[in-house]
Structures are given as structure tokens and as C-alpha cells.
C-alpha positions in Angstrom: 74.7 129.7 126.3 77.5 132.2 126.3 77.7 132.0 130.0 78.0 128.2 129.8 80.8 128.5 127.2 82.7 131.0 129.5 82.3 128.7 132.5 83.4 125.7 130.4 86.5 127.4 129.1 87.3 128.6 132.6 87.0 125.0 134.0 89.2 123.6 131.2 91.8 126.2 131.7 91.9 125.7 135.5 92.8 122.0 134.9 95.1 122.4 131.9 97.0 119.1 132.2 93.9 117.0 133.0 92.0 118.6 130.1 94.9 118.0 127.7 95.2 114.3 128.7 91.5 114.0 128.3 91.6 115.5 124.8 94.6 113.4 123.7 92.5 110.5 122.4 90.3 112.9 120.4 93.4 114.7 119.1 95.1 111.5 117.9 91.8 110.1 116.3 91.0 113.4 114.4 94.6 113.9 113.3 94.8 110.3 112.0 91.5 110.7 110.1 92.5 114.0 108.6 95.9 112.6 107.5 94.3 109.5 106.0 91.6 111.4 104.2 94.1 114.0 102.8 96.4 111.2 101.6 93.4 109.4 100.0 92.2 112.6 98.2 95.7 113.3 97.0 96.1 109.7 95.8 92.8 109.9 93.9 93.8 113.2 92.2 97.1 111.6 91.3 95.4 108.6 89.8 93.2 110.9 87.7 96.1 112.9 86.5 98.2 109.8 85.7 95.4 108.3 83.6 93.8 111.4 82.1 96.5 114.1 82.3 96.5 117.4 84.0 93.4 118.8 82.5 93.7 117.8 78.8 90.4 116.0 78.8 91.0 114.0 75.7 89.2 110.8 74.8 90.3 108.4 72.1 87.7 106.7 69.9 89.2 103.6 68.3 87.8 101.3 65.6 87.5 97.8 67.1 87.2 94.4 65.4 85.4 92.1 67.8 87.0 92.7 71.3 90.3 94.1 70.1 91.5 97.3 68.3 91.6 97.0 64.6 95.1 97.1 63.2 95.4 97.9 59.5 98.9 96.3 59.4 97.4 92.9 60.0 94.0 93.2 58.4 91.1 90.8 59.2 90.2 87.3 58.0 86.5 87.8 57.0 87.3 89.9 53.9 85.1 92.7 54.8 86.4 96.2 54.3 86.8 98.5 57.3 84.2 101.4 57.4 85.3 104.8 56.4 84.0 108.0 58.0 82.2 110.6 56.0 82.8 114.4 56.2 79.3 114.8 57.5 80.0 112.4 60.4 83.2 114.3 61.3 81.4 117.6 61.3 78.6 116.1 63.4 81.1 114.9 66.1 82.7 118.4 66.2 79.2 119.9 66.9 78.3 117.6 69.8 77.6 119.0 73.2 80.7 119.1 75.5 83.1 118.6 72.6 85.5 121.5 72.3 87.6 120.0 69.5 87.9 116.7 67.6 90.6 115.3 65.3 90.4 112.4 62.8 93.6 110.6 61.8 95.1 107.5 60.1 97.7 105.5 62.0 100.2 102.7 61.5 102.0 101.0 64.4 105.7 100.0 64.1 106.4 102.1 61.1 109.1 100.0 59.4 108.6 101.6 55.9 110.1 104.9 57.1 113.7 105.7 56.2 116.2 108.4 56.3 119.1 107.4 54.1 120.1 104.0 55.5 118.4 104.5 58.9 115.1 102.7 59.4 112.5 104.1 61.8 111.8 101.0 63.8 109.3 100.8 66.6 107.6 104.2 66.2 104.3 105.3 64.8 103.2 107.1 61.7 100.1 109.3 61.6 98.0 110.9 58.8 96.6 114.0 60.5 94.2 116.9 59.9 94.6 120.5 60.9 93.2 120.0 64.4 95.4 117.1 65.4 98.3 119.1 66.9 96.1 121.4 69.0 93.8 118.6 70.2 96.7 116.4 71.2 98.7 119.2 72.8 101.7 119.4 70.4 103.8 122.6 70.0 106.1 123.3 67.1 109.7 123.4 68.5 111.5 123.9 65.2 110.4 124.8 61.6 106.7 125.0 61.1 103.5 123.0 61.5 101.2 122.1 58.7 99.2 124.8 56.9 95.9 124.3 55.0 97.7 124.4 51.6 99.7 121.3 52.7 96.4 119.3 52.9 94.6 121.0 49.9 97.6 120.5 47.6 98.6 117.1 49.0 102.1 118.2 49.6 104.6 115.5 50.7 105.7 117.2 53.9 106.2 115.6 57.3 106.5 116.5 61.0 108.6 114.5 63.5 108.5 114.6 67.2 111.7 114.9 69.4 112.1 111.1 69.8 111.7 110.4 66.1 114.1 113.2 65.3 116.7 111.7 67.6 116.2 108.1 66.3 116.2 109.1 62.6 118.7 111.9 62.5 121.0 111.3 65.4 121.4 114.9 66.5 121.3 116.5 63.0 118.8 119.3 62.4 115.9 117.4 60.7 114.2 120.4 59.1 114.6 120.4 55.4 115.8 116.8 55.3 114.0 114.2 53.0 112.8 110.9 54.3 111.1 108.0 52.5 107.6 106.8 53.6 106.4 103.9 51.6 109.0 104.6 48.9 107.7 108.2 48.5 110.0 111.2 49.4 108.7 113.5 52.2 110.3 116.8 53.3 110.6 117.4 57.0 109.1 120.9 57.7 109.0 120.9 61.5 109.8 119.3 64.8 107.0 119.1 67.3 106.9 118.4 71.1 104.0 117.2 73.2 103.0 119.2 76.3 103.9 117.5 79.6 100.2 117.6 80.5 99.4 115.1 77.6 102.3 112.7 78.3 101.7 109.4 80.1 103.1 109.0 83.6 105.1 105.8 83.2 106.0 104.0 86.5 105.8 100.3 85.6 107.1 98.0 82.9 103.5 97.4 81.8 103.0 101.1 81.2 106.3 101.2 79.4 105.2 98.5 77.0 101.9 100.3 76.4 103.5 103.5 75.5 106.6 102.1 73.8 105.7 103.5 70.4 105.3 107.0 72.0 108.8 106.7 73.4 110.3 105.6 70.1 108.7 108.6 68.4 106.0 109.7 66.0 106.1 110.8 62.3 103.1 112.8 60.9 102.1 113.5 57.4 99.0 115.3 56.0 95.9 113.0 55.9 95.4 113.8 52.2 98.8 112.3 51.3 98.1 109.1 53.3 96.8 107.2 50.2 99.9 108.3 48.3 102.1 106.6 50.8 100.0 103.6 51.5 98.2 103.2 48.2 94.6 102.7 49.5 91.9 104.1 51.7 92.0 103.1 55.4 89.7 103.7 58.4 90.4 106.6 60.7 90.3 106.8 64.5 89.5 110.0 66.4 90.4 111.9 69.5 88.1 114.5 71.1 88.7 117.0 73.7 85.8 117.4 76.2 85.0 120.7 78.0 85.5 119.1 81.4 86.8 116.0 83.0 83.4 115.0 84.2 82.0 115.1 80.7 84.7 112.9 79.1 82.8 109.7 79.2 79.5 111.0 77.9 81.2 113.1 75.1 83.3 110.1 74.1 80.3 107.7 73.9 78.3 110.3 71.9 81.1 110.6 69.4 81.4 106.9 69.1 77.7 106.7 68.4 77.9 109.2 65.6 80.9 107.3 64.1 79.0 104.1 64.2 76.0 105.4 62.2 77.1 103.8 58.9 78.0 100.4 60.5 75.4 97.7 61.1 76.8 96.7 64.6 74.4 93.8 64.7 76.0 91.9 61.8 79.4 93.5 61.6 82.3 92.9 64.0 83.5 96.5 63.3 82.5 99.1 66.0 83.9 102.4 67.2 84.5 102.4 71.0 85.5 105.3 73.2 88.1 104.7 75.9 86.3 105.1 79.2 89.3 106.4 81.1 87.0 107.8 83.9 85.9 104.2 84.6 89.5 103.2 84.9 90.0 106.1 87.3 86.9 105.2 89.3 88.1 101.5 89.6 91.5 102.4 90.8 90.1 105.1 93.2 87.6 102.5 94.6 90.5 100.1 95.3 92.4 102.9 97.0 89.4 104.0 99.0 88.6 100.5 100.3 92.0 100.2 101.8 91.9 103.7 103.4 88.4 103.1 104.7 89.7 100.3 106.8 92.4 102.7 108.2 89.8 105.3 109.0 87.8 102.8 111.0 90.9 101.7 112.9 91.7 105.4 113.6 88.1 105.9 114.8 88.8 103.5 117.7 91.0 106.2 119.3 88.0 108.5 119.1 85.9 105.9 121.1 88.7 105.7 123.6 88.8 109.5 123.8 85.1 109.7 124.3 85.3 107.2 127.2 88.0 109.4 128.6 85.8 112.4 128.4 83.0 110.5 130.2 85.3 109.5 133.0 86.7 113.0 133.5 83.2 114.5 133.4 82.1 112.0 136.1 85.0 113.1 138.2 84.1 116.7 137.6 80.5 116.0 138.8 81.8 114.5 142.0 84.2 117.4 142.6 81.5 119.9 142.0 78.7 118.3 143.9 78.3 121.1 146.4 78.4 123.7 143.6 75.6 121.9 141.8 73.6 121.7 145.1 74.1 125.4 145.7 72.8 126.3 142.2 69.8 124.1 142.6 69.1 125.6 146.0 68.9 129.1 144.6 66.5 128.0 141.8 68.6 126.5 138.9 66.5 124.0 137.0 67.6 120.5 135.8 68.0 121.6 132.2 70.4 124.5 133.2 72.7 122.0 135.0 72.3 119.5 132.2 73.3 122.1 129.5 76.2 123.4 131.6 77.9 120.1 131.8 77.0 119.1 128.2 78.5 122.5 127.0 81.7 121.7 129.0 82.0 118.3 127.5 81.3 119.6 124.0 83.9 122.4 124.4 86.5 120.0 125.7 86.1 117.7 122.6 85.7 120.5 120.2 89.1 122.1 121.2 90.6 118.6 121.0 89.0 118.3 117.4 90.5 121.7 116.3 93.9 120.7 117.7 93.6 117.3 116.0 92.8 119.0 112.6 95.9 121.2 112.8 98.1 118.2 113.9 96.5 116.1 111.0 97.3 118.7 108.4 100.9 118.9 109.6 101.1 115.1 109.8 99.9 114.8 106.2 102.5 117.2 104.9 105.2 115.4 106.9 104.1 112.0 105.4 104.0 113.5 101.9 107.6 114.8 102.4 108.9 111.5 103.7 107.1 109.1 101.4 106.5 111.2 98.3 102.7 110.3 98.5 100.6 113.2 97.3 98.1 114.8 99.7 95.2 117.2 99.3 93.5 118.9 102.3 89.7 118.2 102.3 87.7 121.1 103.7 84.6 118.9 104.2 86.7 116.5 106.2 88.0 119.2 108.4 84.4 120.6 109.1 83.1 117.2 109.6 85.9 116.2 112.1 85.2 119.3 114.3 81.4 118.6 114.2 82.0 115.0 115.0 84.3 115.7 117.9 81.6 118.1 119.3 79.1 115.2 118.9 81.4 112.9 120.9 81.4 115.4 123.7 77.6 115.6 123.7 77.2 111.8 123.5 79.8 110.8 126.1 79.0 113.8 128.3 75.3 113.0 128.5 75.6 110.5 131.3 77.7 112.7 133.6 75.4 115.7 132.8 72.2 113.7 133.5 73.8 112.5 136.8 74.6 116.2 137.8 71.2 117.3 136.8 69.5 114.6 138.9 71.4 115.3 142.1 69.2 116.1 145.1 70.1 119.6 146.2 69.9 118.6 150.0 72.2 115.7 149.5 74.5 117.8 147.3 74.9 120.5 149.9 75.6 117.9 152.7 78.3 116.3 150.6 81.0 118.4 152.1 
């Protein structure tokens, strides 16, 4: 085998230009496939990051009424009270497998009953939060302080605002220590919080802007124990859990929703907690992206077919050129399989070298495309290994006919060919 490889490399090197032109189809095909697969993998990772975030692994569990999210601001027409979560249910959710943390909170959209002096906080959100909310949702205290357990235990009228709410309400003033009104009750601002970039949505379209409009306008947060003080009655809570990995987000979210639905007769009630299956959204978008790129890969594979035909052609020429050499080897005792393996090895080496060059060109090409178009790329090691093996197989498959022809030559006729 080593001797065959040495002879193959020697033959390729002695006809450098012919060998390069023969490998060109293989190089172009492999380079195209590597570039497409790298772009596809990068796009899939970008889709996952845009929808999920860079590793925050949070899943929202929302109370639904029928097919839409329940909104306390509007209420429902059947007169049934929305279900409330017990402390036992909350604790059970926190103890679920693959759940690292969980937070339960009240929320109101378009918080029009929040004022600072004569300024109304229009278009934002207000939340009644527990002690786990800031950590689970990736908030950091930028100024002042966060909530402490005494704030919740003593039902203190304190409030946190995020950067957007601080700008909209206080117009550049330092909000810490200021008093705002929530539902005609005075609350003192004790801190300004900021959400980590990993947890922020990646907004690229007008639809995404509309979806996250309230986040852009800002968020006001009060202790969950003071929520009844501001809004006068008990309300249902939603939840956010943080899974231990991206792969476990769906299962952990569904398990949490199941626990939260324990006190609800989902057969007769329209109320039901549902977990956002973000991973399904990711899979749907990735499937759409992959279907397009699969077509491109098949188109690029045509050049591999052309390259394989080129290899077959050159190997047939090589057999013709070396007829006397083949006859001499057979005359001194070389068997058919020795001749067969020699030419198969040469064909495989030719396409393997082309495959390796194609991989290098493909990696460089993917980086260039990423620079020019801004499309993300991620190099796939399995694709690289697979491409090299596939190029070797092309050499074996398309080199088989010339190799068989060489092995079947009659030594007498081969020696007389000169």
C-alpha cells in the first residue's frame, strides 16, 4: 500500500498541470459544499441565538384563555375567576429536573396608571416580581439597589425601573429616591436595572419591533406582595424558568406548565398554562433554511460528478500511456489485483488531494462570504471529514473502470504496444 501511494504521488507530481486540471472539478465541488454547509450551520446558530438568546435558556409559561394569552386588563366574558398558583406549586416547579431557577410574577401591559408628577408612563409594562426575577431574567442593578427580602416581607412600596422607563419617566434625571404613583399609591424608586444583552431580543423587522414594543418603552417593577395594594385584588401569575441547557428547554417548560395546571380542570375550563416552545420555532426556521441550502448542495454536487468524469478520463489516458509498463509488470509476475490497486490508489490520491485543497478553499470562501455579506458562518468538522472521504470515494468509483482495464491487459499485447 505504501509503495502504491509513493508511486501515485510521484505520478501526480510528474504531471502537475494535468493533475491540477483534473482535480479542479473536485476542488470546486468540495469548496462549494463546505462554504454552503458552513453558512447553513452559522445561520442555524444565529436563528437559535436570535430566538432564544446566547445561552440564557429561559422559557416563559403563560396563562392562556382559549387560544390567546390571558390579559388581566381586558378580563374575560364568562365570569370565571382566573386560577391562582399556590406556594406548593411554585416550589414543585423549582424542584423539577433540568430547572435551574424559576420566577413567578404579575404583569400588566400598557401601564397607563403609572405617573411621575405630570408624566404618564404610556406604552410600557409593570411587573410584580419575586426575589428570583432579576437573576432569572438576566437583570443587573445599574444604580441604587435591587429588592431585598424585607421589601417583600414588609410589603414596602418600593419600585425598580429599567433604563428605558427611567428615560421616559424622568427625562435624564436620576430616578433613585424619586416617588412615582402606581394606581394612586406612592412608590419610591430604589434602583435602576439593566438587562444583559444575552437576554435582549434581536430586532430586525417591524413585526419583531411590534412584538417587543413594550420592552423598548420600558419596565417598572414592584414587589409581588405590594401588587394587591396597587391593583386592589388578586391576579393570576405567569412564570419564567431557566433550563440547565438549550436542549432541555422544551421538556422543562412543558413539565412546569403541567405542574401549574394541576388545580385547573382543563377539560371544562378555557384557562390553561402553556409553555412557549421556542425550540420548535427554531426548528421550523432552521428547516426552512436547510431546505434552501440542500438544493444548493445538490447543485454543487454536479461539479463533483464532472470532476469524477475528469478523473476517469485522465486515468484512461494514463493506462494508455503506461501500457508497456503494465505489460512489463505482468511479465515479471505482477497479479491482476496488484495492477488494479495501483491505479485505484492513484485515482483515490488524486481526488483526495483535490478534496483537501477544496476544504481549504471552502473555509476561506466561507470567511470571505461572511465578510462581504455579513452572513454568519460556522465551520463543520463532520462536513470537512465527510468531504475528504467522499472525494476519495469518487476517486475509487470513477477510477474503477480504468483500473480494471489496466488489470485486464494481456501482457503480450501490452509489451508489443510500443
